[in-house]
C-alpha positions as CSV (number, residue, x, y, z in Angstrom):
1,M,1.8,-18.8,-24.4
2,G,-1.0,-21.2,-23.5
3,V,0.7,-21.9,-20.1
4,E,1.3,-18.2,-19.4
5,R,-2.3,-17.4,-20.3
6,A,-3.6,-20.1,-18.0
7,L,-1.4,-18.8,-15.2
8,R,-2.8,-15.3,-15.7
9,V,-6.4,-16.5,-15.6
10,M,-5.6,-18.6,-12.5
11,V,-3.9,-15.7,-10.7
12,G,-6.7,-13.3,-11.7
13,T,-9.3,-15.7,-10.3
14,V,-7.3,-16.1,-7.0
15,S,-6.8,-12.3,-6.8
16,A,-10.5,-11.7,-7.2
17,A,-11.3,-14.2,-4.5
18,V,-8.8,-12.7,-2.1
19,L,-10.2,-9.2,-2.8
20,L,-13.8,-10.3,-2.2
21,A,-12.7,-11.9,1.0
22,G,-10.8,-8.8,2.0
23,A,-14.0,-6.7,1.5
24,T,-15.4,-8.4,4.6
25,L,-12.4,-8.0,6.7
26,P,-12.8,-6.1,10.0
27,P,-11.2,-2.7,10.4
28,A,-7.5,-2.6,11.2
29,R,-8.1,-1.9,14.9
30,A,-9.8,-5.3,15.3
31,Q,-6.4,-6.9,15.0
32,Q,-5.2,-7.1,18.5
33,A,-1.7,-6.2,19.4
34,A,-1.2,-9.5,21.2
35,A,-2.2,-11.5,18.1
36,P,0.4,-13.8,16.5
37,A,2.6,-11.8,14.0
38,P,2.0,-12.7,10.4
39,P,4.7,-14.8,8.7
40,Q,7.7,-12.8,7.8
41,P,8.9,-12.5,4.2
42,A,12.0,-14.4,3.2
43,A,15.3,-12.7,3.8
44,G,15.6,-9.7,1.5
45,R,11.9,-9.7,0.3
46,G,10.1,-6.5,1.2
47,G,13.3,-4.9,2.4
48,Q,14.6,-7.4,4.9
49,G,18.1,-8.9,4.9
50,G,21.0,-8.2,2.5
51,L,21.4,-8.1,-1.3
52,N,21.0,-11.9,-1.5
53,D,17.5,-12.5,-2.7
54,P,17.0,-15.1,-5.4
55,C,15.4,-12.4,-7.6
56,G,14.2,-8.8,-7.5
57,G,15.9,-5.5,-6.5
58,R,17.9,-7.1,-3.7
59,S,19.4,-9.9,-5.7
60,N,22.4,-10.3,-8.1
61,T,20.0,-9.2,-10.9
62,P,18.4,-6.2,-9.3
63,R,17.0,-4.8,-12.5
64,E,14.8,-7.9,-13.0
65,A,11.5,-8.4,-11.1
66,C,10.8,-11.9,-9.7
67,P,8.9,-13.9,-12.5
68,N,6.1,-14.9,-10.2
69,D,5.5,-11.3,-9.1
70,V,5.4,-10.2,-12.8
71,V,2.8,-12.9,-13.7
72,K,0.6,-11.8,-10.8
73,M,1.0,-8.1,-11.6
74,I,0.2,-8.6,-15.3
75,A,-2.9,-10.7,-14.3
76,T,-4.1,-7.8,-12.1
77,V,-3.4,-5.2,-14.8
78,G,-5.5,-7.4,-17.1
79,L,-8.5,-6.7,-14.8
80,L,-8.4,-3.0,-15.7
81,P,-10.3,-1.4,-18.6
82,D,-8.5,-1.4,-22.0
83,K,-8.8,2.4,-22.2
84,P,-7.2,4.9,-19.7
85,P,-9.3,7.4,-17.7
86,A,-8.4,10.2,-20.1
87,T,-7.7,10.1,-23.9
88,P,-4.1,11.1,-24.5
89,Q,-3.8,14.5,-26.1
90,K,-0.9,13.2,-28.2
91,P,1.4,10.2,-28.0
92,R,3.0,10.2,-24.6
93,K,6.4,9.0,-23.5
94,V,7.5,8.2,-19.9
95,L,10.9,7.7,-18.5
96,I,10.7,5.0,-15.8
97,W,13.8,5.5,-13.7
98,S,15.6,4.4,-10.6
99,R,19.3,4.4,-9.7
100,I,20.9,1.0,-9.4
101,P,23.0,0.6,-7.4
102,S,20.8,2.9,-5.2
103,S,22.2,5.9,-3.4
104,G,20.2,4.7,-0.3
105,W,18.2,1.6,0.7
106,Q,17.7,-0.5,-2.4
107,H,14.2,-1.9,-2.3
108,S,13.4,-5.3,-3.6
109,S,10.3,-4.0,-5.4
110,I,12.2,-1.5,-7.6
111,P,12.0,-3.5,-10.8
112,L,8.4,-4.7,-10.2
113,A,7.2,-1.1,-9.7
114,A,9.0,-0.1,-12.9
115,R,7.5,-3.0,-14.8
116,T,4.0,-2.2,-13.5
117,I,4.2,1.3,-14.9
118,E,5.4,-0.1,-18.2
119,E,2.5,-2.6,-18.3
120,L,-0.1,0.0,-17.4
121,G,1.0,2.0,-20.4
122,K,0.9,-1.0,-22.7
123,K,-2.5,-2.2,-21.5
124,T,-4.3,1.2,-22.0
125,G,-2.2,2.9,-24.7
126,A,-1.8,5.9,-22.3
127,W,1.9,6.1,-22.9
128,T,5.0,4.3,-24.1
129,S,8.0,4.0,-21.9
130,T,11.7,3.7,-21.6
131,T,13.2,2.1,-18.4
132,S,16.7,3.3,-17.3
133,W,18.8,2.6,-14.2
134,D,21.6,5.0,-15.2
135,V,21.8,8.5,-13.5
136,K,23.7,9.7,-16.6
137,D,20.3,9.7,-18.4
138,I,19.2,12.7,-16.3
139,T,20.4,15.4,-18.7
140,E,18.6,18.4,-20.2
141,E,18.9,17.0,-23.7
142,N,17.8,13.5,-22.9
143,L,14.7,14.6,-20.9
144,K,13.3,16.7,-23.7
145,Q,11.8,13.6,-25.3
146,Y,9.7,12.7,-22.3
147,D,6.3,13.9,-20.9
148,A,6.9,12.5,-17.4
149,I,9.4,10.7,-15.2
150,F,8.3,7.9,-12.9
151,L,10.7,7.4,-10.0
152,S,10.7,3.8,-8.8
153,N,11.6,3.8,-5.1
154,T,14.5,6.2,-5.5
155,T,16.2,6.8,-2.2
156,G,18.9,9.1,-0.8
157,T,20.6,11.7,-3.0
158,F,19.5,9.9,-6.2
159,L,20.9,12.5,-8.7
160,D,24.1,13.4,-6.9
161,D,27.7,12.7,-7.7
162,P,29.5,12.9,-4.3
163,D,32.8,13.6,-6.1
164,D,31.6,16.3,-8.5
165,Q,29.4,19.2,-7.4
166,A,29.2,20.5,-11.0
167,I,27.7,17.3,-12.2
168,T,25.3,17.2,-9.3
169,D,24.2,20.8,-10.0
170,A,23.7,20.0,-13.7
171,R,21.5,17.0,-13.0
172,R,19.4,18.8,-10.4
173,K,18.9,21.7,-12.7
174,A,17.9,19.5,-15.6
175,F,15.4,17.6,-13.4
176,Q,14.0,20.8,-11.8
177,D,13.6,22.6,-15.2
178,F,11.9,19.5,-16.6
179,L,9.2,19.6,-14.0
180,T,8.7,23.3,-13.6
181,S,8.5,23.9,-17.4
182,G,5.3,21.9,-17.6
183,K,6.2,18.2,-17.5
184,G,5.3,15.7,-14.8
185,V,7.0,13.6,-12.1
186,A,5.4,10.6,-10.3
187,G,7.0,8.8,-7.4
188,I,6.3,5.8,-5.3
189,H,7.2,4.9,-1.7
190,A,10.9,5.5,-1.1
191,T,10.9,8.4,-3.5
192,G,9.7,10.3,-0.4
193,D,12.8,9.1,1.4
194,S,15.3,11.3,-0.4
195,Y,17.5,14.3,0.3
196,H,17.1,14.5,4.1
197,G,19.8,14.7,6.7
198,G,22.8,12.5,7.2
199,R,20.8,9.4,8.3
200,R,17.6,7.7,7.2
201,G,15.7,8.6,10.4
202,A,13.6,6.0,12.2
203,G,14.3,3.3,9.8
204,G,18.0,3.4,10.6
205,R,18.8,1.6,7.4
206,G,21.2,4.0,5.9
207,P,21.8,7.6,5.0
208,G,19.0,9.6,3.4
209,A,21.6,11.7,1.6
210,A,25.3,11.8,0.7
211,P,27.3,14.0,3.0
212,G,28.2,17.3,1.4
213,A,25.4,17.4,-1.2
214,A,24.2,21.0,-1.7
215,A,21.5,22.7,-3.5
216,P,22.2,24.0,-7.0
217,G,24.2,27.2,-6.8
218,A,24.9,26.8,-3.1
219,A,28.5,26.9,-1.8
220,A,30.0,23.6,-0.9
221,P,30.5,23.2,2.9
222,A,33.9,23.9,4.2
223,A,36.3,21.0,4.6
224,G,35.5,19.0,7.6
225,T,32.0,20.4,8.0
226,P,29.4,17.7,8.5
227,A,26.3,17.6,6.2
228,A,24.0,17.2,9.2
229,A,24.3,16.8,12.9
230,A,24.0,13.3,14.0
231,P,21.5,12.5,16.8
232,A,22.6,11.2,20.1
233,A,20.6,8.0,19.7
234,A,18.6,6.5,16.9
235,P,14.9,5.5,17.6
236,P,13.7,2.0,17.0
237,A,13.5,0.8,13.4
238,G,9.9,1.3,12.5
239,G,7.0,-0.8,13.9
240,G,9.0,-3.8,14.9
241,R,6.2,-6.2,13.9
242,G,7.3,-9.8,14.5
243,T,9.7,-8.7,17.2
244,A,9.5,-8.2,20.9
245,A,9.6,-4.4,20.6
246,P,7.6,-2.5,23.2
247,C,4.4,-0.5,22.4
248,S,6.0,2.8,23.2
249,V,9.2,4.9,22.7
250,S,11.2,6.9,25.2
251,D,10.4,10.5,25.9
252,A,13.7,11.4,24.1
253,Q,12.6,9.6,21.0
254,K,9.3,11.4,21.1
255,Q,11.0,14.8,21.2
256,E,13.8,14.2,18.8
257,R,13.4,15.8,15.4
258,P,14.4,14.2,12.1
259,A,17.3,15.6,10.2
260,E,16.7,18.6,8.0
261,P,16.4,18.6,4.2
262,L,19.4,18.7,1.9
263,W,17.6,19.8,-1.3
264,P,14.8,22.1,-0.1
265,W,13.3,22.5,-3.6
266,W,12.9,18.8,-4.0
267,D,11.6,18.1,-0.6
268,E,8.8,20.7,-1.3
269,A,8.2,19.4,-4.8
270,I,7.7,15.8,-3.8
271,G,5.4,17.0,-1.0
272,G,7.3,15.9,2.1
273,Y,10.1,13.7,3.3
274,F,10.4,10.6,5.5
275,K,10.6,10.7,9.2
276,F,9.4,7.3,10.5
277,H,7.8,4.1,9.2
278,W,5.8,1.3,10.6
279,N,7.5,-1.9,9.5
280,Y,6.1,-4.4,7.0
281,P,3.7,-6.0,7.6
282,T,1.6,-3.3,9.4
283,P,-2.1,-3.5,8.7
284,I,-3.8,-0.2,8.1
285,T,-7.2,1.1,6.9
286,V,-6.8,3.6,4.1
287,K,-9.4,6.3,3.8
288,I,-10.2,8.2,0.6
289,D,-9.7,11.9,1.3
290,D,-10.8,13.2,-2.1
291,P,-13.5,10.8,-3.4
292,K,-14.4,13.3,-6.2
293,S,-10.9,13.2,-7.7
294,P,-10.6,11.1,-10.9
295,I,-7.4,9.8,-9.5
296,T,-9.3,8.0,-6.7
297,A,-12.4,7.1,-8.8
298,A,-11.6,3.4,-8.7
299,F,-12.1,3.2,-4.9
300,K,-15.7,4.7,-5.2
301,G,-15.1,6.6,-2.0
302,K,-14.7,3.4,0.1
303,S,-11.9,2.8,2.6
304,F,-9.9,-0.4,2.2
305,N,-7.5,-2.4,4.2
306,T,-3.9,-3.2,3.2
307,I,-0.6,-4.3,4.6
308,D,2.8,-2.7,3.8
309,E,5.7,-0.7,5.3
310,V,3.9,2.5,6.1
311,Y,5.7,5.9,5.8
312,T,5.1,9.0,7.8
313,F,6.4,12.4,6.9
314,N,8.2,15.2,8.6
315,D,5.6,17.7,10.0
316,S,7.7,20.6,8.9
317,S,7.8,19.3,5.3
318,F,4.4,17.8,4.6
319,S,1.3,20.0,4.9
320,R,-2.2,19.9,3.4
321,E,-1.7,23.7,2.9
322,R,0.6,22.8,0.0
323,V,-0.6,19.5,-1.5
324,R,-4.0,18.0,-2.3
325,V,-4.3,14.8,-0.3
326,L,-6.0,11.9,-2.1
327,M,-5.8,9.2,0.6
328,S,-4.5,8.8,4.1
329,I,-4.2,6.4,7.1
330,D,-7.4,6.1,9.2
331,Y,-5.4,6.8,12.4
332,N,-8.5,6.1,14.6
333,L,-8.4,2.5,13.4
334,M,-4.8,1.8,14.3
335,T,-4.0,-0.3,17.3
336,D,-2.8,1.5,20.4
337,C,0.5,-0.4,20.2
338,D,1.2,0.8,16.6
339,K,0.3,4.4,17.7
340,G,2.7,4.1,20.6
341,I,5.8,3.2,18.7
342,E,5.8,6.2,16.4
343,A,9.0,8.1,17.0
344,Y,8.8,12.0,17.1
345,P,5.0,11.7,16.5
346,R,3.0,14.2,14.5
347,K,0.7,16.0,16.9
348,D,-2.0,16.3,14.2
349,H,-1.9,12.5,13.4
350,D,-2.1,13.4,9.7
351,F,-0.6,10.5,7.8
352,A,-1.3,11.2,4.2
353,L,-0.4,8.4,1.8
354,S,-1.0,9.9,-1.7
355,W,-1.3,13.4,-3.0
356,I,-0.8,15.7,-6.0
357,Q,0.4,19.2,-6.5
358,K,1.4,21.8,-9.0
359,V,5.1,22.7,-9.1
360,G,5.7,25.6,-11.4
361,Q,3.9,24.7,-14.6
362,G,4.4,21.0,-13.9
363,R,2.6,18.3,-11.9
364,V,3.6,15.8,-9.2
365,F,1.8,12.6,-8.1
366,Y,3.1,10.6,-5.1
367,Q,2.0,7.3,-3.6
368,A,3.6,6.2,-0.3
369,L,2.6,2.6,-0.4
370,G,4.7,0.3,-2.6
371,H,7.4,-1.1,-0.4
372,H,6.3,-4.7,-0.7
373,E,5.7,-6.5,-4.0
374,S,2.1,-7.4,-3.1
375,I,1.1,-3.7,-3.5
376,Y,1.5,-4.1,-7.2
377,Y,-0.8,-7.1,-7.6
378,N,-3.2,-7.5,-4.7
379,N,-5.7,-4.8,-5.5
380,P,-6.8,-3.8,-9.1
381,D,-8.1,-0.5,-7.7
382,M,-4.6,0.5,-6.6
383,L,-3.3,-0.1,-10.1
384,A,-6.1,2.0,-11.5
385,H,-5.1,4.7,-9.0
386,L,-1.5,4.5,-10.2
387,L,-2.7,4.7,-13.9
388,A,-4.8,7.8,-13.2
389,G,-2.0,9.4,-11.1
390,M,0.4,8.9,-14.0
391,Q,-2.1,10.5,-16.5
392,Y,-2.4,13.5,-14.1
393,A,1.4,13.9,-14.0
394,I,1.6,13.6,-17.8
395,G,-1.0,16.2,-18.2
396,D,-3.8,14.3,-19.8
397,L,-6.1,13.8,-16.8
398,K,-7.4,17.0,-15.3
399,A,-7.8,17.0,-11.5
400,D,-8.3,19.6,-8.8
401,D,-4.8,20.0,-7.4
402,S,-5.5,23.0,-5.2
403,P,-4.2,22.4,-1.6
404,S,-6.6,20.4,0.7
405,K,-6.4,23.1,3.3
406,K,-6.3,26.9,3.0
407,K,-3.5,28.8,4.7
């Protein structure tokens, strides 16, 4: 215990020093497109390579986070107050869940994100938790015991059984009823990369959904009917940092539209679905859109710089007329090169990263950052944000969740 405590103190000191240094960093646009690319992560880390990492979600033990990442995350959690933003109205219980093997791209950070939510609950007493990797736990009876579900980088058609439509319908109904009845759902990063089309879109890393999956109560497609039309050509895989990718895409790639949703209720409930990402490590400046929200209180209204794989969302699925945006990319501070490689770009340049919304009687909190492990330990304010967002989803933290923009 003495060695672990010393490590935590050391990591906390280093993290604090890094954060202080980061506070003086120039805005993201100061980083010239021609500058040398940052060192790339080892194969598999942060979503690169195959399922051959030494540890984490893309290893032979995908349910276990890398020990060094856990130590750094726990040290950062230790910098937070001992009490949560809101006093729990009663003992709360959270189901931390992801499907392993994943139904889509299996992120290396899945187990670290799950462990982070567990530790936030332990640190503050805001909730106790159970972690599951089994889709069979998504049943009406089992979900009754929980106040909220945290989805750890779920991807693709994460509830579906491609061989049994009745099971698919039952799981979707249990999940939908859980949320709309007054419970909460929180999701991070790839949770927004679910139930869309027959391909993953700009990332090109795999299908966003299983062919043939239909909404509850919908008729199954006729034999031989494709789930979604395939595009003529796939656009480049994200931002291409560290590669010789050009700073623009073709006219065809600018005009091509992403595939359509496969479970419309879910795509609206989560607030939007993936269309394109800038690859890790893309530097961005994050601006706080709702500084008065208790969910963003830790940032004190100040923008911050970070590096991650950065999602953008289909302009027909994400809208400020439906969700309350908490933070977004400061697009004006992105490099011209990064702007130029966005496939099928949003004309409004509205790249929200985190939001909340009411769904029926329930609540949804989503944060798009969280691809790379460093998101879970390099900024205590981000963990405070996740803590507050979880308490909103549970129902203990009250926040204005009216849409950011009137229709």
